[in-house]
VOPAGU-2260 file (C-alpha; in pm, 1 decimal, decimal comma):
REM VOPAGU-2260
SITE   aa  ch    i         X         Y         Z
SITE  MET   A    0    2239,8      70,9   -6735,7
SITE  THR   A    1    1980,7     -28,8   -6997,0
SITE  GLY   A    2    1907,9    -418,8   -6911,5
SITE  PRO   A    3    1712,7    -591,0   -6670,0
SITE  LEU   A    4    1868,5    -465,3   -6300,4
SITE  ILE   A    5    1759,8    -850,1   -6169,6
SITE  GLU   A    6    1725,9   -1116,2   -6412,6
SITE  ALA   A    7    1652,3   -1497,3   -6380,9
SITE  ALA   A    8    1736,6   -1733,6   -6679,0
SITE  GLY   A    9    1641,6   -2076,0   -6644,1
SITE  LEU   A   10    1695,9   -2074,5   -6266,6
SITE  THR   A   11    1654,4   -2409,4   -6118,6
SITE  LYS   A   12    1721,1   -2582,2   -5763,8
SITE  ARG   A   13    1727,9   -2906,3   -5638,3
SITE  PHE   A   14    1792,6   -3054,8   -5262,6
SITE  GLY   A   15    1870,0   -3408,7   -5367,0
SITE  SER   A   16    1607,7   -3520,0   -5591,8
SITE  ALA   A   17    1331,0   -3262,2   -5459,3
SITE  LEU   A   18    1254,4   -2973,3   -5701,0
SITE  ALA   A   19    1254,3   -2666,9   -5540,8
SITE  VAL   A   20    1282,6   -2441,2   -5841,6
SITE  GLY   A   21    1227,2   -2557,1   -6181,5
SITE  ASP   A   22    1324,1   -2326,5   -6473,5
SITE  VAL   A   23    1229,7   -1994,6   -6356,7
SITE  SER   A   24    1281,8   -1693,4   -6589,3
SITE  PHE   A   25    1166,0   -1359,9   -6576,1
SITE  ALA   A   26    1345,7    -978,3   -6548,1
SITE  VAL   A   27    1298,9    -675,4   -6363,4
SITE  HIS   A   28    1353,8    -337,9   -6478,6
SITE  ALA   A   29    1391,0      39,6   -6378,8
SITE  GLY   A   30    1126,7     181,3   -6218,2
SITE  GLU   A   31     871,9    -152,6   -6259,9
SITE  VAL   A   32     750,0    -302,9   -5909,9
SITE  VAL   A   33     697,6    -677,0   -5978,4
SITE  GLY   A   34     531,4    -851,8   -5765,0
SITE  LEU   A   35     637,6   -1223,4   -5726,3
SITE  LEU   A   36     307,8   -1477,9   -5583,7
SITE  GLY   A   37     238,5   -1806,7   -5457,1
SITE  ALA   A   38     127,7   -2022,1   -5182,9
SITE  ASN   A   39     415,4   -2107,0   -4900,8
SITE  GLY   A   40     655,0   -2362,1   -5082,8
SITE  ALA   A   41     589,8   -2234,7   -5389,6
SITE  GLY   A   42     972,6   -2147,4   -5471,7
SITE  LYS   A   43     955,3   -1756,3   -5397,2
SITE  THR   A   44    1204,7   -1769,8   -5132,2
SITE  THR   A   45    1449,2   -2009,8   -5268,3
SITE  THR   A   46    1428,6   -1815,3   -5639,9
SITE  ILE   A   47    1503,7   -1500,8   -5431,2
SITE  ARG   A   48    1813,2   -1651,4   -5235,8
SITE  MET   A   49    1973,8   -1740,5   -5561,1
SITE  LEU   A   50    1887,7   -1403,6   -5758,8
SITE  LEU   A   51    2072,3   -1283,6   -5415,2
SITE  GLY   A   52    2384,1   -1508,7   -5499,7
SITE  LEU   A   53    2295,1   -1657,2   -5118,2
SITE  LEU   A   54    2229,5   -2035,1   -5261,0
SITE  ALA   A   55    2392,8   -2173,7   -5584,7
SITE  PRO   A   56    2134,3   -2249,1   -5827,3
SITE  THR   A   57    2186,0   -2615,5   -5987,5
SITE  SER   A   58    2157,0   -2483,4   -6341,9
SITE  GLY   A   59    2032,0   -2179,8   -6462,5
SITE  GLN   A   60    2172,1   -1840,2   -6416,2
SITE  ALA   A   61    2090,5   -1515,9   -6210,4
SITE  ARG   A   62    2206,5   -1195,1   -6302,3
SITE  LEU   A   63    2223,6    -859,3   -6065,3
SITE  LEU   A   64    2287,0    -494,6   -6231,8
SITE  GLY   A   65    2402,3    -656,3   -6548,4
SITE  GLY   A   66    2657,6    -918,5   -6351,5
SITE  SER   A   67    2635,1   -1237,7   -6150,2
SITE  PRO   A   68    2605,9   -1148,9   -5810,0
SITE  SER   A   69    2874,3   -1038,8   -5608,0
SITE  GLN   A   70    2952,7    -813,5   -5325,8
SITE  ASP   A   71    2991,3    -569,4   -5554,0
SITE  ASN   A   72    2672,7    -528,2   -5706,6
SITE  ARG   A   73    2500,9    -615,9   -5362,6
SITE  ALA   A   74    2646,9    -311,0   -5265,5
SITE  LEU   A   75    2372,0    -145,1   -5510,5
SITE  LEU   A   76    2075,1    -369,6   -5395,3
SITE  GLY   A   77    1866,2    -296,0   -5105,0
SITE  TYR   A   78    1687,1    -653,2   -4928,5
SITE  VAL   A   79    1435,3    -690,0   -4676,7
SITE  PRO   A   80    1432,1   -1066,1   -4599,8
SITE  GLN   A   81    1108,9   -1257,1   -4416,1
SITE  ASN   A   82    1313,9   -1224,4   -4066,0
SITE  LEU   A   83    1411,6    -838,2   -4152,4
SITE  GLY   A   84    1776,3    -898,8   -4118,9
SITE  LEU   A   85    1793,5    -708,8   -3776,8
SITE  TYR   A   86    1972,5    -739,7   -3488,7
SITE  HIS   A   87    1776,1    -769,6   -3176,5
SITE  ASP   A   88    2009,6    -728,5   -2934,7
SITE  LEU   A   89    2134,8    -356,4   -3090,1
SITE  THR   A   90    1873,8     -43,0   -3054,0
SITE  ALA   A   91    1678,9      78,9   -3393,5
SITE  ALA   A   92    1954,2     361,7   -3420,8
SITE  GLU   A   93    2255,5      96,2   -3373,6
SITE  ASN   A   94    2087,3     -97,5   -3661,4
SITE  ALA   A   95    2068,4     164,2   -3871,0
SITE  ALA   A   96    2435,0     286,5   -3798,5
SITE  PHE   A   97    2588,2     -54,9   -3815,0
SITE  SER   A   98    2391,4     -97,6   -4189,3
SITE  ALA   A   99    2545,3     218,5   -4279,3
SITE  ALA   A  100    2852,0     148,4   -4207,0
SITE  ALA   A  101    2848,1    -186,8   -4404,8
SITE  TYR   A  102    2781,3      23,5   -4708,0
SITE  ASP   A  103    2998,1     306,9   -4634,5
SITE  THR   A  104    2742,4     576,5   -4571,4
SITE  ARG   A  105    2601,3     788,1   -4335,4
SITE  PRO   A  106    2302,8     650,4   -4133,0
SITE  ALA   A  107    1983,0     784,2   -4217,4
SITE  SER   A  108    1792,0     973,3   -3975,6
SITE  LEU   A  109    1506,5     762,8   -3792,3
SITE  THR   A  110    1180,7    1003,1   -3798,6
SITE  GLY   A  111     804,6     956,0   -3687,9
SITE  ALA   A  112     765,2     680,9   -3452,7
SITE  LEU   A  113    1079,0     516,1   -3549,7
SITE  ALA   A  114    1258,1     872,1   -3378,5
SITE  GLU   A  115    1112,1     798,2   -3053,2
SITE  VAL   A  116    1206,9     446,5   -3001,1
SITE  GLY   A  117    1591,6     501,9   -3140,8
SITE  ASP   A  118    1709,5     371,1   -2801,6
SITE  ARG   A  119    1493,7     105,3   -2770,8
SITE  LEU   A  120    1645,1    -251,5   -2847,6
SITE  VAL   A  121    1450,9    -410,1   -3176,0
SITE  ARG   A  122    1360,4    -707,0   -3004,0
SITE  ALA   A  123    1140,8    -486,3   -2749,7
SITE  LEU   A  124     978,7    -324,0   -3094,2
SITE  PRO   A  125     604,9    -367,2   -3239,2
SITE  LEU   A  126     671,1    -582,1   -3541,3
SITE  GLY   A  127     552,2    -290,4   -3750,4
SITE  LEU   A  128     815,8     -67,4   -3598,5
SITE  GLN   A  129    1085,0    -357,6   -3700,9
SITE  ARG   A  130     948,3    -357,1   -4064,7
SITE  GLN   A  131     993,4      27,6   -4076,0
SITE  LEU   A  132    1309,1      15,6   -3963,0
SITE  ALA   A  133    1390,2    -307,8   -4206,5
SITE  PHE   A  134    1303,3     -42,2   -4482,7
SITE  VAL   A  135    1521,5     225,7   -4353,2
SITE  CYS   A  136    1815,5     -11,6   -4329,4
SITE  ALA   A  137    1756,8    -148,7   -4696,3
SITE  LEU   A  138    1739,5     221,5   -4837,6
SITE  GLN   A  139    1966,4     459,9   -4657,9
SITE  HIS   A  140    2256,7     346,2   -4939,8
SITE  ALA   A  141    2049,6     470,8   -5230,3
SITE  PRO   A  142    2029,1     108,5   -5390,7
SITE  ARG   A  143    1920,6      83,3   -5756,8
SITE  ALA   A  144    1742,5    -241,9   -5713,0
SITE  LEU   A  145    1534,7    -369,2   -5416,5
SITE  VAL   A  146    1435,9    -698,5   -5311,7
SITE  LEU   A  147    1173,0    -725,4   -5054,8
SITE  ASP   A  148    1033,2   -1079,1   -4926,0
SITE  GLU   A  149     673,5   -1076,5   -4754,0
SITE  PRO   A  150     789,4    -672,8   -4624,9
SITE  THR   A  151     426,9    -619,9   -4459,4
SITE  SER   A  152     373,8    -955,5   -4320,7
SITE  GLY   A  153     195,0    -934,6   -3976,6
SITE  VAL   A  154     159,9    -533,3   -4001,2
SITE  GLU   A  155    -132,6    -351,5   -3967,2
SITE  PRO   A  156    -315,2    -203,9   -4269,7
SITE  LEU   A  157    -219,4     187,8   -4190,3
SITE  ALA   A  158     140,6      95,9   -4166,6
SITE  ARG   A  159      98,0    -137,1   -4478,5
SITE  ALA   A  160      16,5     126,4   -4672,8
SITE  HIS   A  161     304,2     363,5   -4608,5
SITE  LEU   A  162     546,8     114,5   -4669,1
SITE  TRP   A  163     382,5      72,8   -4977,3
SITE  ASP   A  164     393,4     427,9   -5035,7
SITE  THR   A  165     741,9     390,0   -4960,9
SITE  ILE   A  166     796,8     127,7   -5207,0
SITE  ARG   A  167     583,2     319,0   -5519,9
SITE  GLU   A  168     819,6     649,4   -5415,7
SITE  GLN   A  169    1128,0     399,4   -5492,4
SITE  ALA   A  170     969,2     300,4   -5822,0
SITE  ASP   A  171     924,4     664,9   -5926,5
SITE  ASP   A  172    1268,9     739,5   -5874,7
SITE  GLY   A  173    1396,6     465,4   -6126,5
SITE  VAL   A  174    1431,2     204,1   -5850,2
SITE  GLY   A  175    1360,2    -142,6   -5986,0
SITE  VAL   A  176    1185,1    -357,4   -5705,5
SITE  LEU   A  177    1104,2    -758,5   -5677,0
SITE  VAL   A  178     861,9    -795,1   -5409,2
SITE  THR   A  179     664,7   -1115,7   -5275,2
SITE  THR   A  180     341,4   -1074,6   -5102,8
SITE  HIS   A  181      65,7   -1307,3   -5014,8
SITE  TYR   A  182    -181,4   -1002,3   -4972,0
SITE  MET   A  183    -401,0    -971,2   -5305,7
SITE  GLN   A  184    -503,0    -606,1   -5237,6
SITE  GLU   A  185    -102,9    -516,2   -5209,6
SITE  ALA   A  186     -43,6    -741,4   -5518,8
SITE  ARG   A  187    -267,0    -494,1   -5727,3
SITE  GLN   A  188     -37,6    -232,6   -5670,7
SITE  CYS   A  189     245,8    -417,9   -5888,6
SITE  ASP   A  190     290,7    -310,4   -6218,1
SITE  ARG   A  191     365,2    -698,0   -6303,8
SITE  LEU   A  192     273,9   -1005,4   -6144,0
SITE  LEU   A  193     448,1   -1378,6   -6138,9
SITE  LEU   A  194     271,5   -1675,4   -6006,9
SITE  MET   A  195     470,1   -1953,1   -5874,6
SITE  SER   A  196     338,7   -2280,4   -5812,3
SITE  ARG   A  197     540,8   -2617,1   -5714,2
SITE  GLY   A  198     872,5   -2422,5   -5801,8
SITE  ARG   A  199     749,0   -2272,4   -6157,5
SITE  ILE   A  200     605,9   -1967,5   -6282,6
SITE  VAL   A  201     294,4   -2045,5   -6399,7
SITE  GLY   A  202     106,5   -1715,7   -6475,3
SITE  GLU   A  203     257,5   -1371,3   -6590,1
SITE  GLY   A  204      71,1   -1018,1   -6648,2
SITE  SER   A  205    -182,0    -848,2   -6493,3
SITE  GLU   A  206    -457,1   -1045,5   -6234,1
SITE  SER   A  207    -692,2   -1109,0   -6543,6
SITE  ASP   A  208    -390,8   -1256,6   -6766,2
SITE  ILE   A  209    -300,9   -1469,6   -6442,2
SITE  VAL   A  210    -678,2   -1597,4   -6304,0
SITE  GLY   A  211    -747,1   -1671,8   -6722,1
SITE  ASP   A  212   -1043,8   -1834,8   -6734,5
SITE  THR   A  213   -1074,6   -1965,9   -6368,3
SITE  ARG   A  214   -1464,1   -2024,8   -6263,2
SITE  VAL   A  215   -1611,5   -1953,3   -5946,3
SITE  VAL   A  216   -1971,1   -1980,7   -5838,0
SITE  ALA   A  217   -2085,8   -1753,8   -5561,4
SITE  VAL   A  218   -2395,0   -1948,3   -5370,4
SITE  ARG   A  219   -2571,6   -1711,1   -5129,7
SITE  SER   A  220   -2844,3   -1844,4   -4934,6
SITE  GLY   A  221   -3030,5   -1824,5   -4573,0
SITE  SER   A  222   -2894,3   -2149,0   -4502,6
SITE  TRP   A  223   -2547,1   -2069,4   -4598,5
SITE  GLN   A  224   -2381,9   -2319,0   -4315,7
SITE  GLN   A  225   -2581,7   -2593,8   -4480,3
SITE  ALA   A  226   -2485,3   -2464,0   -4833,4
SITE  PHE   A  227   -2081,8   -2521,2   -4738,6
SITE  ASP   A  228   -2157,2   -2827,3   -4592,1
SITE  VAL   A  229   -2326,5   -3003,5   -4889,0
SITE  LEU   A  230   -2076,1   -2885,0   -5122,5
SITE  HIS   A  231   -1744,6   -2935,3   -4890,8
SITE  GLY   A  232   -1898,5   -3275,9   -4814,4
SITE  ALA   A  233   -1880,3   -3341,1   -5178,9
SITE  ASP   A  234   -1468,8   -3237,4   -5218,8
SITE  LEU   A  235   -1545,1   -2928,6   -5405,1
SITE  PRO   A  236   -1305,0   -2643,7   -5323,9
SITE  VAL   A  237   -1514,8   -2421,8   -5144,7
SITE  THR   A  238   -1439,7   -2062,7   -4955,6
SITE  LEU   A  239   -1656,3   -1836,4   -4763,5
SITE  ALA   A  240   -1650,2   -1440,9   -4810,4
SITE  GLY   A  241   -1860,2   -1313,0   -4558,6
SITE  THR   A  242   -2191,0   -1525,6   -4575,1
SITE  THR   A  243   -2128,7   -1606,3   -4962,6
SITE  VAL   A  244   -1988,8   -1954,7   -5051,2
SITE  ARG   A  245   -1749,8   -1976,5   -5365,0
SITE  VAL   A  246   -1668,3   -2280,1   -5535,3
SITE  VAL   A  247   -1375,3   -2274,2   -5751,8
SITE  ASP   A  248   -1364,7   -2447,0   -6077,6
SITE  ALA   A  249   -1693,0   -2586,6   -6045,2
SITE  ASP   A  250   -1994,6   -2619,9   -6310,1
SITE  HIS   A  251   -2227,5   -2380,9   -6227,7
SITE  ASP   A  252   -2545,9   -2613,7   -6317,4
SITE  GLU   A  253   -2354,5   -2931,6   -6055,3
SITE  VAL   A  254   -2376,3   -2678,1   -5793,8
SITE  ALA   A  255   -2711,5   -2579,2   -5798,9
SITE  ARG   A  256   -2838,1   -2929,4   -5871,9
SITE  MET   A  257   -2632,4   -3056,4   -5549,0
SITE  LEU   A  258   -2815,7   -2776,7   -5360,8
SITE  ALA   A  259   -3165,4   -2881,2   -5460,6
SITE  ASP   A  260   -3111,8   -3251,2   -5402,5
SITE  SER   A  261   -3031,9   -3137,4   -5074,7
SITE  GLY   A  262   -3298,4   -2902,5   -5001,3
SITE  VAL   A  263   -3089,6   -2579,5   -4982,9
SITE  GLN   A  264   -3269,4   -2306,4   -5129,2
SITE  ALA   A  265   -3007,7   -2070,9   -5271,1
SITE  THR   A  266   -2937,5   -1811,7   -5559,8
SITE  VAL   A  267   -2607,6   -1988,4   -5763,4
SITE  GLU   A  268   -2434,3   -1781,2   -6032,2
SITE  PRO   A  269   -2091,1   -1690,4   -6159,1
SITE  VAL   A  270   -1862,0   -1458,8   -6079,7
SITE  PRO   A  271   -1492,2   -1322,3   -6141,5
SITE  ALA   A  272   -1201,7   -1556,0   -5966,7
SITE  SER   A  273    -912,7   -1399,6   -5795,9
SITE  ILE   A  274    -541,2   -1475,3   -5758,3
SITE  ASP   A  275    -609,5   -1637,6   -5462,4
SITE  GLU   A  276    -864,1   -1878,5   -5639,2
SITE  ARG   A  277    -650,8   -1945,5   -5895,4
SITE  MET   A  278    -373,6   -2082,5   -5669,5
SITE  VAL   A  279    -638,0   -2337,4   -5507,9
SITE  VAL   A  280    -714,1   -2475,8   -5838,1
SITE  LEU   A  281    -311,1   -2494,8   -5892,4
SITE  ALA   A  282    -269,0   -2660,9   -5551,3
SITE  ARG   A  283    -532,7   -2919,6   -5706,9
SITE  SER   A  284    -412,3   -3021,1   -6048,6
């Protein structure tokens, strides 16, 4: 097919009077990795569940591989949910075999570290190996689209890098990938980013597109703890990067004046913001 593999058109979901997702629209095409970002509760998982047909939208439309979500087109989809979707009372090999049978295909051979634990119950495996197994189960039927909900959460950096190699390989083979992540280093590996806040898409494009004109002031001081306390006490959104205090969406001159008035010697300069810091601004607005 030539159109989007995954598409949201005005997706909206209400639970009673609470708006979980509001008028969300985007598309994922063959060969691209689209990152869906946002703080916990932003609406990412609810959006994914509507796209897969696991949750009925209040309004709007979800389309999967050219049609409404159904058993037929979900057979062409690979899905790794946040909870991994594995059966903890089955072995690693039995999980792969069960998943393959559901898609009427042969189970993939477990390789590497998974080959050594194929006869162990999943509940006894470290989280990193469980996530690797979830990828095997999601990919062994050669899906045309992948939906990955926080697929590397809790995985150590090297294993995370290997899983991202797998994601990029799938995209290179023409698979369309939608992935949620809260790791900004991972987000930079996506071809395009979507930022959700309070159930809505509030930014789209590259990291610089999403950050926009968000301002950050970096404060470096031998008394960095005192600087942090002064600025935090003034109800400014502050974070730490090592011993550098970063103040989000603040005026450079105001920060310098506050520190000087408190007797804190520091260098104060504007620096580029991150997507995390953009999300801080959105959370406070």
